[in-house]
Each structure stands twice: as C-alpha cells, then as structure tokens.
C-alpha positions, 0 to 999 in steps of 0.5 A: 870008618869007626870014627864016622860011626862014632860021629853019628852016634855022638850026633844022636847023643847030642839030640837026647842031651839037648832034651836034658838041656831043655828040661833044665832051662824050662825048670829054671823058668818054672821056679825053684821047686822044678829047678831043684828037681833038675839040680838033684838029678844033675848032681847025682852020680848018674846025672853027672855021668850023663852030663859028662858024656854029653860034654864029650859028645859035644866036643867030639862032634865039634872037632869032627865037624871041623875035620869035615870042614877041612875036607870040604876045603879040599885039604887033609886027604892024604893018608897021613893027614886023614889019620892025624885029623882022626886022632886029633878029633878023638884025643882032642875031644877027650882032652877038651872034655877033661879040661872043661870039667877040671875048670868047672870043678875049680871054679864051682868047687864041685857043686 
C-alpha cells in the first residue's frame, strides 16, 4: 500500500519536473542568456537536489510501471512475488538513480 502511494506521488513529482524540463528546452531555444539562467539554477545546490529527485521519481515510476505491467500479464500475485517486485522497484529506483548520477559526473566532470 505504501509503495502505491509513493508511485502516485512520483507521478505528481514527474509532472512538476517535466515543467522544469520544458523550461530548460525553451531556454535552450531562446538563446544563451535564457539558457544561462536555467543552467545557473540547475547547477545550484537546490537545483541539483530537485533534478536528483526528478531522476529518482522517473526511475522509481518506471520500475513501478513495469511491476504493474507484470501484474497485468497475470504474474507476480503470490505474496513473496509481490514483496520481491515491491522491493525491486524501490531498491532498483534508488540504484538506477545513483548509477545515472555517477555516470553523469564521470562523463561531465561534475559540471
């Protein structure tokens, strides 16, 4: 039940995060000054925290969606299977988020 609530909350977070993504794309199309403003926000501590949260929400929502897809196929309804899918979505979302950020910092040098 708790993970269902988290799944819904990440869906709401994705909505607001996608507005930030749209802001970034519009700024990129608007010119260097607008893009610099978005980059200044995104590279601040609060901006990175928001982007990190958006990344986690995206990964968690993705894995929870796959979990629901497995259920739609008629699998994973035994108590142990449900538990494994639930923990897999939770731990997998965190692991994927950390992996994405580690790779991004390794490639981009922390920019």
